[in-house]
N, C-alpha and C positions, 0 to 999 in steps of 0.2 A: 067222642073218644072212651072208651067203653073205664068202667070202674076195674079190670085188673089195670090196663094199661096207664089209668091215670095213678094210680096207685105205686105201680112198678118206677116209674118216672119220678117223683117224691120221694120215692123209699133211693132210687139212687141220685134221685141230689140232695138228698142231709145226708150218704154215705160220702158223697163229695166234700161236702159241705167242714162235717164233722173229722175228714184226713185233713183237710188245709185247717182248724182249728187245732188238731193236735200238732201238726209240721208246725206251726206260727206259736205254740206253745213250749217249744225246746224241748229236753229229753226233762226225763223224770228218771225215778229215780234202777227203774225194770230195763232202763236202757242197757245197749250194752255198749261197755266200752272200752277196746283196742286200743292197742302201741297205736298211733298215728304212725304214716309211713314214712320210708325219707331217712336214709340213711347219714352221714355226717355229723360234727361236734358240733352239742347243741348249745353249752356254755365251758366255760373252763372253770375250773372247782375257787380258784380266784377270784371266781364273778361273782362267787353262794356269799352271803354273808353267812355265818353264826349266827343260831337263834332268828331271821331269814329265810329269804328262797328270790326268785326272780321267775315270775311270771312267763311263757312261752306262748300268747297267745295265738299267735301263728304258725308254730305246731303241735298244738291242742299241753301243753305239759307244763305243770309248774315246779319248779327245783327248788330244796329248801338243805337247808344243813341245819338240823336240830341240833347236833354237837358236832364240836370241832371232827372235823375227816369223816361224818359219816354224811353223806344222803343220799334222800328222797326223791322218790317225782311219783307224782299223781294228775291223774285229769284237770284239765283247768276250765274244765267245764260246771257251774256248780250243782249238784243233783236237785234244788229247791225248781228255778228256772230256765236254765239251758244257759248262764249268761258267763262270761269267763269272769274268773279270779281275777279282783286287780291286783293286790299286792299281800305283802307277806313279812309281818313286824314282831316280834317280842315272839316267833315259835306260834304263828295264828295265821293263818290262810282266810284272808278276808274277800266279799263279793261284793261287791259295789253296788249291786241291783237292791239286794233288799235287804243286806248286812249278816248273811249266813256266817256262822266263824266257822274252822276247820282246823285241828290241832297238824299243825308243821309235820309233825313228828310219823305221825299216822292217819290223815286222813281223815280220821275222825271228827261227828257233829261237836262243836263247843254249845253253839248255839244255833237257833235257828233262824227263820221259821226249815230251814234243808232238816228232812230228817237223816236220811242216809249216808251217808259217808265217799270219801271224792275214791274212785280209785285210785287203787299203785296204778304205775305205769312201768314198766321192767329198764331200767338205763345200766350202763355200766360204765364205771367212769378207770379209761388208762393211764395215769400218768395221769396229767393236769387236768384231760378232755374228758367232757360227759356225754354221753353219748347213750343212744336209744341200747336197750339189750334184749 
């Protein structure tokens, strides 16, 4: 095998390994987080406690109610390592993988290791139904 061909094969194998490793690590803060697809009702307003929220990992969203009647939604994918956030309590969204904490009112980081906010997800509230907006 010639030197050039060997280098080409090694470089290609290295690139494939790097791509696999990056995919396994999950998303970073630079990922494009777009609103998940699909329609229909995500939740009912009564399902979202004031000061808390509900994680809908299968829909890729966490819905919060920071103040009575005010509903917010964010990507449920932690910006640190791509894990799904696990809970919302006392105004804080918590990722169970490494304990990153995010503000339930705006998605900003309250404590790391995450350094980037949870991206907002557009929702609409019509009557008692919350759906993607």
